[in-house]
C-alpha positions as CSV (number, residue, x, y, z in Angstrom):
1,M,24.8,-29.7,-21.7
2,K,22.5,-26.7,-22.4
3,K,19.6,-28.5,-20.8
4,A,21.6,-29.2,-17.7
5,L,22.7,-25.6,-17.5
6,L,19.2,-24.3,-18.0
7,L,17.9,-26.8,-15.4
8,G,20.5,-25.6,-12.9
9,L,19.6,-21.9,-13.5
10,V,15.9,-22.7,-12.9
11,F,16.7,-24.6,-9.7
12,M,18.9,-21.7,-8.4
13,S,16.3,-19.1,-9.1
14,F,13.7,-21.1,-7.1
15,T,16.0,-21.4,-4.2
16,A,16.8,-17.6,-4.3
17,I,13.1,-16.8,-4.3
18,S,12.2,-19.0,-1.3
19,Q,13.5,-17.0,1.6
20,T,14.0,-18.5,5.0
21,G,13.5,-16.7,8.2
22,P,10.7,-14.7,9.8
23,K,8.0,-13.2,7.6
24,I,5.3,-10.8,8.6
25,E,1.9,-10.7,7.0
26,F,-0.7,-8.1,8.2
27,K,-4.4,-8.8,8.1
28,A,-5.3,-5.2,7.2
29,E,-5.7,-4.7,3.5
30,N,-2.8,-2.7,2.1
31,N,-1.5,-2.5,5.7
32,T,-4.0,0.3,6.3
33,I,-6.8,0.7,8.9
34,D,-9.6,3.1,7.9
35,Y,-11.3,4.7,10.9
36,G,-14.0,6.0,8.7
37,K,-16.0,8.8,10.2
38,V,-15.7,8.9,13.9
39,Y,-16.6,11.4,16.6
40,K,-14.3,13.0,19.0
41,G,-15.2,12.1,22.6
42,V,-17.1,9.0,21.5
43,D,-14.4,6.9,19.9
44,S,-11.2,5.9,21.9
45,G,-9.0,6.2,18.9
46,I,-7.4,2.8,19.5
47,R,-7.1,0.4,16.6
48,V,-5.1,-2.8,16.3
49,F,-3.0,-4.1,13.4
50,E,-3.0,-8.0,13.6
51,F,-0.2,-9.9,11.9
52,T,1.1,-13.4,11.6
53,N,4.6,-14.8,11.4
54,T,4.4,-16.9,8.2
55,G,8.1,-17.6,8.2
56,D,10.1,-20.4,9.8
57,A,12.0,-18.4,12.5
58,P,10.9,-16.1,15.4
59,L,9.9,-12.7,14.4
60,I,11.2,-9.8,16.4
61,I,9.6,-6.3,16.3
62,N,12.5,-4.1,17.2
63,N,10.8,-0.7,17.0
64,V,7.5,1.0,16.1
65,Q,7.3,4.8,15.4
66,S,4.7,7.1,14.1
67,T,5.1,10.2,12.0
68,C,3.9,12.5,14.8
69,G,3.1,12.6,18.6
70,C,-0.6,12.4,17.9
71,T,-0.3,8.7,17.1
72,V,1.1,6.4,19.7
73,P,1.9,2.9,18.6
74,S,2.9,0.0,20.9
75,R,4.7,-3.2,19.9
76,P,4.9,-6.8,21.2
77,K,8.0,-7.2,23.5
78,E,8.3,-10.9,23.0
79,P,9.3,-12.7,19.7
80,I,6.4,-14.1,17.6
81,L,7.0,-17.7,16.9
82,P,6.4,-19.2,13.4
83,G,2.6,-19.6,12.8
84,K,1.7,-17.4,15.7
85,T,-0.1,-14.0,15.6
86,G,0.7,-10.7,17.2
87,Q,-0.6,-7.1,17.5
88,I,0.6,-3.6,17.1
89,E,-1.8,-1.2,18.9
90,V,-2.2,2.3,17.6
91,K,-3.8,5.1,19.6
92,Y,-4.8,8.3,17.7
93,N,-5.4,11.4,19.8
94,M,-8.8,12.1,18.0
95,A,-8.1,15.7,16.9
96,T,-10.9,16.8,14.7
97,G,-10.2,16.7,11.0
98,P,-8.8,14.1,8.5
99,I,-6.5,11.3,9.7
100,R,-3.6,10.5,7.4
101,K,-0.8,9.0,9.6
102,S,2.0,6.5,8.9
103,I,3.6,4.1,11.3
104,T,7.0,2.4,10.6
105,V,7.7,-1.0,12.0
106,E,11.3,-2.2,12.2
107,S,11.6,-6.0,12.3
108,N,13.7,-9.0,11.4
109,A,11.2,-9.9,8.7
110,V,12.9,-11.1,5.5
111,N,9.9,-10.4,3.2
112,Y,10.3,-6.6,3.5
113,D,13.3,-4.6,2.5
114,G,15.4,-4.1,5.6
115,G,12.6,-5.5,7.7
116,K,10.8,-2.1,7.6
117,I,7.1,-2.2,7.1
118,H,4.9,1.0,6.6
119,L,1.4,0.9,8.2
120,K,-1.2,3.6,7.6
121,I,-4.3,4.9,9.4
122,K,-6.8,7.1,7.8
123,G,-10.3,8.5,8.4
124,D,-12.2,11.6,9.6
125,V,-12.7,12.8,13.2
126,L,-15.9,14.8,13.5
127,E,-16.9,17.1,16.4
128,N,-19.4,15.5,18.6
129,K,-22.4,17.8,18.8
130,Q,-24.1,17.2,22.1
131,V,-27.9,17.2,22.1
132,N,-29.6,18.4,25.3
133,V,-32.8,16.4,25.6
134,L,-34.2,18.8,28.3
135,E,-34.0,21.8,26.0
136,P,-37.2,22.6,24.1
137,K,-37.0,22.0,20.4
138,K,-37.6,24.9,18.0
139,T,-40.3,24.0,15.6
140,G,-40.9,27.2,13.6
141,P,-39.2,30.3,12.4
142,M,-40.9,32.5,15.0
143,Q,-39.5,30.5,18.0
């Protein structure tokens, strides 16, 4: 009797763990894209978060929002079928200084609490110092 009860509990715990429905898995490690050191005016500021629907139902991205107006995300409009990939494009305005922004994705994914996923971008935007090749170079302290 005890063995049957224990076996039943184990079986029920496995079925509770295996969720059915859409699941989203991002390719970026820790759901973060690192811009690294980039230069204003040279880099477009556009990066792409790629993801796969690893579930067994269509994945719907309902909304994507950033923490400020300097970061503009765009979402796929069509459902992502099981086994297929999708993209969320993020455009940062490339203001000089450190980049530390968050993007919230709202979806019907069952593998995240409430279907909300937090993405991050980070890096440093440096001022692009233009070099005039026609200007004579200064070679010594007297020039």
